[in-house]
C-alpha positions as CSV (number, residue, x, y, z in Angstrom):
1,M,19.8,-13.8,-6.8
2,I,17.1,-11.0,-6.7
3,I,17.7,-10.1,-10.3
4,K,17.7,-13.7,-11.4
5,N,14.4,-14.3,-9.7
6,L,12.8,-11.3,-11.4
7,I,13.9,-12.3,-14.9
8,P,10.9,-14.6,-15.6
9,I,8.5,-11.7,-15.0
10,I,10.5,-9.1,-17.0
11,F,11.0,-11.6,-19.9
12,I,7.2,-12.2,-20.1
13,L,6.4,-8.5,-20.0
14,I,8.9,-7.7,-22.8
15,H,7.6,-10.4,-25.0
16,T,3.9,-10.0,-24.4
17,K,1.6,-7.9,-26.6
18,F,-0.9,-5.5,-25.0
19,I,-3.4,-7.5,-23.0
20,S,-7.0,-6.5,-23.3
21,C,-9.1,-5.7,-20.3
22,N,-11.2,-8.6,-21.4
23,W,-8.8,-11.0,-19.7
24,F,-11.7,-12.1,-17.4
25,N,-13.5,-13.7,-20.4
26,E,-10.6,-16.1,-20.9
27,T,-10.2,-18.9,-18.3
28,K,-7.0,-20.8,-18.1
29,K,-5.6,-24.0,-16.7
30,F,-2.3,-23.5,-15.1
31,N,0.4,-26.1,-14.7
32,L,0.0,-26.6,-10.9
33,S,1.5,-29.3,-8.8
34,N,1.1,-30.7,-5.3
35,E,4.7,-30.2,-4.4
36,S,5.7,-29.4,-0.8
37,I,4.6,-26.0,0.6
38,D,6.8,-23.3,1.7
39,V,5.3,-21.0,4.4
40,I,5.9,-17.2,4.3
41,I,5.2,-15.2,7.4
42,A,5.8,-11.4,7.3
43,C,6.3,-10.5,10.9
44,H,6.3,-7.1,12.7
45,E,7.7,-6.4,16.2
46,K,4.1,-6.4,17.6
47,D,3.7,-10.1,16.7
48,K,7.1,-11.5,17.7
49,D,5.7,-12.9,21.0
50,V,3.0,-15.0,19.2
51,L,5.4,-16.1,16.4
52,S,6.5,-19.2,18.3
53,L,2.9,-20.4,18.6
54,C,2.4,-19.7,14.8
55,I,5.5,-21.7,13.9
56,N,4.7,-24.6,16.1
57,G,1.2,-24.7,14.7
58,I,2.6,-25.0,11.2
59,K,5.1,-27.8,12.2
60,K,2.4,-29.8,13.9
61,H,-0.6,-29.3,11.6
62,V,0.2,-28.1,8.1
63,K,0.4,-31.1,5.8
64,N,3.2,-31.3,3.4
65,Y,5.1,-28.2,4.4
66,R,8.8,-27.9,3.6
67,R,10.2,-24.6,4.8
68,I,9.0,-21.8,7.1
69,I,10.4,-18.4,6.2
70,I,10.0,-15.2,8.3
71,L,10.1,-11.9,6.5
72,S,11.1,-9.1,8.9
73,E,13.6,-6.3,9.4
74,K,15.5,-8.4,12.0
75,Q,15.5,-12.0,13.2
76,F,12.7,-12.7,15.7
77,S,13.0,-16.5,15.9
78,N,15.5,-19.3,15.6
79,E,12.7,-21.8,14.9
80,A,12.4,-20.9,11.2
81,E,14.4,-19.3,8.4
82,W,14.8,-15.6,8.3
83,F,14.7,-13.5,5.1
84,N,15.7,-9.9,5.5
85,E,12.9,-7.6,4.2
86,A,15.7,-5.2,3.0
87,L,16.4,-7.6,0.2
88,F,13.1,-6.8,-1.6
89,P,13.3,-4.3,-4.5
90,F,11.1,-1.8,-2.6
91,S,10.9,-0.5,0.9
92,K,8.7,1.4,3.3
93,E,10.5,4.5,2.1
94,S,9.9,3.9,-1.6
95,I,6.2,3.0,-0.9
96,S,5.9,6.3,1.1
97,K,7.3,8.1,-1.9
98,E,4.7,6.6,-4.2
99,F,1.9,7.7,-1.7
100,S,3.4,11.2,-1.6
101,L,2.6,11.4,-5.3
102,I,-1.0,10.7,-4.5
103,D,-1.2,13.0,-1.5
104,P,1.4,15.9,-1.5
105,N,0.7,16.2,2.3
106,F,1.4,12.5,2.9
107,Y,4.5,13.1,5.2
108,K,2.6,15.6,7.3
109,N,0.0,13.0,8.3
110,P,1.5,10.6,10.9
111,N,-1.4,8.2,10.5
112,Q,-0.6,7.8,6.8
113,V,3.1,7.3,7.4
114,K,2.4,4.7,10.1
115,R,0.1,2.8,7.8
116,V,2.8,2.2,5.2
117,G,3.7,-1.1,6.9
118,W,0.3,-2.5,6.1
119,Y,1.0,-2.1,2.3
120,F,4.6,-3.1,2.6
121,K,3.6,-6.5,4.1
122,Q,1.0,-7.1,1.3
123,I,3.4,-6.3,-1.5
124,M,6.1,-8.5,0.1
125,N,3.6,-11.3,0.1
126,F,3.2,-11.0,-3.6
127,Y,6.9,-10.7,-4.4
128,A,8.2,-13.5,-2.1
129,A,7.6,-16.1,-4.8
130,F,10.2,-14.3,-7.0
131,I,12.6,-13.0,-4.4
132,V,13.2,-15.7,-1.8
133,P,15.7,-18.2,-3.3
134,E,14.7,-21.7,-4.2
135,I,11.1,-21.2,-2.9
136,S,8.4,-23.7,-3.8
137,N,5.7,-23.1,-6.4
138,N,3.2,-23.6,-3.6
139,I,3.5,-20.8,-1.1
140,L,1.3,-20.5,2.0
141,I,1.1,-16.8,3.0
142,L,0.3,-16.8,6.7
143,D,-0.4,-14.0,9.2
144,A,2.1,-14.1,12.1
145,D,-0.8,-14.0,14.6
146,T,-2.5,-17.1,13.2
147,I,-2.2,-20.5,15.0
148,F,-3.2,-23.8,13.5
149,L,-4.8,-26.2,16.0
150,R,-5.7,-29.2,13.9
151,P,-4.3,-30.9,10.7
152,V,-5.0,-28.7,7.6
153,E,-4.1,-29.2,3.9
154,F,-3.9,-26.5,1.3
155,V,-3.3,-28.4,-2.0
156,D,-5.2,-31.4,-3.3
157,K,-3.6,-34.3,-5.2
158,D,-4.0,-32.4,-8.5
159,G,-2.3,-29.2,-7.2
160,N,-5.6,-27.3,-6.8
161,M,-5.6,-24.6,-4.1
162,L,-7.9,-25.3,-1.1
163,H,-9.2,-22.2,0.7
164,V,-11.6,-21.5,3.6
165,P,-13.4,-18.2,3.0
166,G,-14.2,-15.5,5.5
167,T,-17.1,-13.1,5.6
168,E,-15.4,-9.7,5.8
169,H,-16.5,-7.0,3.3
170,Y,-14.8,-3.7,2.9
171,Q,-15.7,-1.9,-0.4
172,A,-12.3,-0.1,-0.7
173,Y,-10.6,-3.4,-1.2
174,F,-12.7,-4.1,-4.3
175,D,-12.4,-0.5,-5.6
176,H,-8.6,-0.9,-5.4
177,M,-8.5,-4.3,-7.1
178,N,-10.6,-3.0,-10.0
179,R,-8.2,-0.1,-10.5
180,L,-5.3,-2.6,-10.2
181,L,-6.7,-4.8,-12.9
182,P,-9.9,-3.7,-14.6
183,G,-12.5,-6.5,-14.5
184,L,-11.2,-7.9,-11.2
185,K,-14.1,-7.9,-8.9
186,K,-15.7,-9.8,-6.0
187,V,-17.0,-13.2,-7.3
188,Y,-19.1,-14.5,-4.4
189,P,-21.2,-11.9,-2.5
190,K,-21.0,-13.9,0.8
191,H,-17.4,-15.1,0.5
192,S,-14.3,-13.1,1.4
193,G,-10.7,-14.2,0.7
194,I,-9.7,-12.9,4.1
195,S,-9.1,-15.7,6.6
196,H,-5.6,-14.7,7.5
197,H,-3.8,-17.1,5.1
198,M,-3.8,-17.8,1.4
199,L,-2.0,-20.3,-0.8
200,F,-0.2,-18.4,-3.6
201,Q,0.9,-20.5,-6.5
202,K,3.7,-19.2,-8.7
203,P,2.1,-19.8,-12.2
204,I,-1.0,-17.9,-11.1
205,L,1.1,-15.1,-9.6
206,I,3.1,-14.7,-12.9
207,D,-0.1,-14.4,-14.8
208,L,-1.4,-11.7,-12.4
209,F,1.8,-9.7,-12.5
210,N,1.8,-10.0,-16.3
211,L,-1.7,-8.7,-16.7
212,V,-1.2,-5.8,-14.2
213,E,2.2,-4.7,-15.5
214,S,1.1,-5.0,-19.1
215,H,-1.9,-2.8,-18.5
216,H,-0.2,-0.1,-16.4
217,K,3.2,-0.3,-18.1
218,T,5.1,-0.2,-14.8
219,E,6.2,-2.4,-11.9
220,F,3.5,-4.3,-10.0
221,W,4.4,-2.8,-6.6
222,K,4.2,0.8,-7.9
223,V,0.8,0.0,-9.5
224,Y,-0.3,-1.5,-6.2
225,C,0.5,1.8,-4.4
226,K,-0.9,4.2,-7.0
227,C,-4.3,2.4,-7.1
228,V,-4.9,3.1,-3.4
229,E,-7.4,5.9,-3.0
230,K,-6.1,9.1,-1.4
231,K,-8.6,9.0,1.5
232,E,-7.8,5.3,2.1
233,I,-4.1,5.5,2.5
234,E,-4.3,5.8,6.3
235,L,-7.1,3.3,6.6
236,S,-7.2,-0.1,4.7
237,G,-7.0,0.7,1.0
238,S,-6.1,-2.7,-0.3
239,A,-6.2,-6.4,0.5
240,D,-3.7,-8.9,-1.0
241,Y,-5.8,-11.9,0.0
242,E,-8.9,-10.5,-1.7
243,I,-7.0,-9.8,-4.9
244,Y,-5.5,-13.3,-5.2
245,F,-8.7,-15.1,-4.1
246,N,-10.9,-13.4,-6.6
247,F,-8.3,-13.4,-9.4
248,A,-8.0,-17.2,-9.1
249,L,-11.8,-17.6,-9.0
250,I,-12.1,-15.7,-12.3
251,R,-9.0,-16.8,-14.1
252,C,-8.8,-20.5,-13.2
253,P,-12.1,-21.4,-11.4
254,K,-11.6,-25.1,-11.7
255,Q,-8.2,-24.9,-9.9
256,I,-9.4,-23.3,-6.7
257,K,-11.6,-25.2,-4.3
258,I,-13.6,-23.6,-1.4
259,R,-13.9,-25.7,1.7
260,Q,-15.1,-25.0,5.2
261,L,-12.9,-25.0,8.4
262,R,-13.8,-23.9,11.9
263,W,-11.9,-20.7,12.8
264,R,-12.3,-17.5,14.6
265,N,-10.5,-14.3,15.8
266,I,-9.8,-14.5,19.5
267,S,-9.0,-11.8,22.1
268,K,-7.6,-14.1,24.9
269,I,-4.7,-16.5,24.2
270,S,-5.3,-18.0,27.7
271,L,-8.4,-19.7,26.2
272,L,-6.4,-21.5,23.5
273,K,-7.0,-24.9,25.1
274,K,-10.7,-24.2,25.1
275,Y,-10.7,-23.6,21.3
276,I,-8.7,-26.8,20.7
277,K,-11.2,-28.8,22.8
278,E,-14.1,-27.2,20.8
279,G,-12.6,-28.4,17.5
280,Y,-11.4,-25.2,16.0
281,D,-8.9,-25.7,13.1
282,F,-7.2,-22.4,13.6
283,V,-7.5,-19.0,15.4
284,S,-6.0,-15.6,14.9
285,W,-5.0,-13.5,17.9
286,H,-4.8,-10.0,16.5
287,S,-2.8,-7.3,18.3
288,Y,-5.7,-4.8,18.2
289,I,-8.1,-7.0,20.1
290,R,-5.7,-8.7,22.5
291,Q,-6.9,-8.7,26.1
292,D,-4.2,-10.8,27.7
293,S,-0.6,-11.9,27.0
294,I,1.5,-15.0,26.7
295,K,2.9,-15.9,30.1
């Protein structure tokens, strides 16, 4: 099944001539649809306790969702489908090997080794559309610590992506994306793609993979790794949400719509009812700022 799902990308690459870096001068209109959404959640052990809240938020509030699929090394929940991360054509070990080519001392730095999971999750998010069997063309990538509190839609009647932007800015993300695909840059100075979710649409993903792999002459996941700067490996050297958000804004600007929702990062889950009462659409309860626990 994995090989079957990868065939469309491989076929395109074999039959595509060299693509100029001037790709950003050519806007496209993709064949998008408003078909039901499949939700992908890459989950680590540290977020397994909040996963139930995340899943329940989807079931109650995400309009037109069909499936919820958890990507993890073991099954953390019976409330959604589980897809074993070992079925992807790369692993934390293979990503570590790529980073060791950038930094020969990679394995001697425990901070770098520990950070591999950050990149592994992002690359899985990109590949889920081609690896998970019978997945929708509309795929909501969602952080496991994010909880929807009010009804939210992500695709309009014409199949256009709806996204609420964030305000985060970390220059290393944009340096990485420009190495990944020359010409890929931040479109709006005050808008970030990082708001802990992103609607990936398969036709747009295929185009992104095609451009990246044609330019670098190797697999997307390997390019993703090699474009991380040596000093950034142990920090935050890439951002999948920023890449997709800005690529869509440049490549198909009429098929992505920015809208506003009320959301915030929270430190106390015990205040969830307060945020619901105040009208927040969703919240994210990150492990690094948690000040309480689910009782």
